[in-house]
Residue, then its C-alpha position, 0 to 999 in steps of 0.5 A: m485456522m482463523l482468518a480476518k478479511y479487511s478492506a483499506n480504501g479498496n485494497d483488501f487483505v486476508l490476515f492471521h497471526a502465527f507463532e513462526k515465520r515460514d514460506r506461505s507463498a502457496l497459501a497466499i495464492e490459495l487464499c487470495n484467489r477470488q474464485s476458489g479462495v477468500g479473495a484479496d489483493g494480499l495476505i498478511v501474517l503477523v509473527p512475534h518479534e523479539n524487540l518490536d510489537f510484531e513482524w509481518e510477512f506480506y504476500n501479493a495475490d500471486g504469492s510473491t512477497a513485497e517489502m511494504c504495503g501502505n494500506g496493508s500496514r494500516a489494516c495490519a495495525h487495526y488487526a493487531v489492536r483488535f486481537g490484542l497483539a499490540s496497543e493503539q501505538m505500535t511499531f512493527l517490522t516489514q522488509a522495508g524497515e520499521i513502521k510506526a502506526v497509531v489506531d484511533g477507532e476506524m482511523v489508522q495512521s502509518d508513518l511510512t519508511p523515508p521516500s527515496i527518488k531513484e530516477k527523475s528523467i524517464e520518458h515513455n510515450g511522451k510522458q515524464w516519469w519518476i521512480i520513487d521508492t516509498g517502501v516499494p518502487h513506483l513509477v509516477t507521472f502527472d502527464a497522463d489523462i487521469e480518466n484513461f489509464d492505459i493498462l497495456e502501457a502500465r503493464e509494459l512499464r511494470h516489467l521494464y522497471n520492475a515497479n508499480v505504475n501510477i498516473a496522477k493529477v493535481l486538482e484545482d483545490g491542491n489535492v491529488r487523484v491517483r490511479t495505480y497498477e500494482r505488481g503482484v496483482e498485475d492490474e489496476t487496484l482500487a487503491c495503493g498506499t505506497g503509490m499514493a505516497a509516491c505521487f504525493y511526494r513527487a508533487n510536493q517536491e515539484g512544488w505543486i502541493g503543500d505538506n498536508i493534502e487529501v489523496y483520492p484513489t480509484s475507490g473514491d475514498t479520502l486518504y490524508l497524507g502529510l510530510e513531517d521531517g522527511t517522513i510521509t504520514f498516511r491516514g485513513v479509514v480501515t474496515p474489518t469485513f469478516v472473520t472466518n475459519w479456513e481448513 
């Protein structure tokens, strides 16, 4: 079986395409293991769709499924063009809904599913949290010390609310820095696309930032987020790492 490894701003994924949908949770655990497998934050499998360019199956490293992954959607789009599964402008299906993507060389933009604010009044350890669904649910606060991400607190919140956990800061230039604890990985990751989108959306709705900004995850990369007619656009570099065979 041919596999491709991708990095999307610090989030890494194993990808392949198949002819049918099935439960690949055990395979995801095997492939994503960083000691005995390929090593990745998630597994993405592209399968045919009757009306769209394709459909995906997305698995976290622990074998659980996720409705959406922002960085994964961009890696997936690049893979689809690279291996002749779609043209540079495509639409594919995730559990969160249809995703439109545009591939321009190494730069890939995904239009995420419409964001939804679920809760705006959570207080925990002196911080004010919102829950925003940008394809998957995210807790977001701008009250934390961005340099000191309390992983134990994040893990507690993740289980209390069954959501990813983000701390963010609006910088002097109006851009945003983000750190994310992800479900399924159960730790801080170098980047999380839907997490950056959730932080961007809260800051925008609070009136702290404009409609087009740069966002900086823990990886130090630059992502470009925008808000157009209620849709969050998410653009950045995608890096193919290697292709291999897995038996």
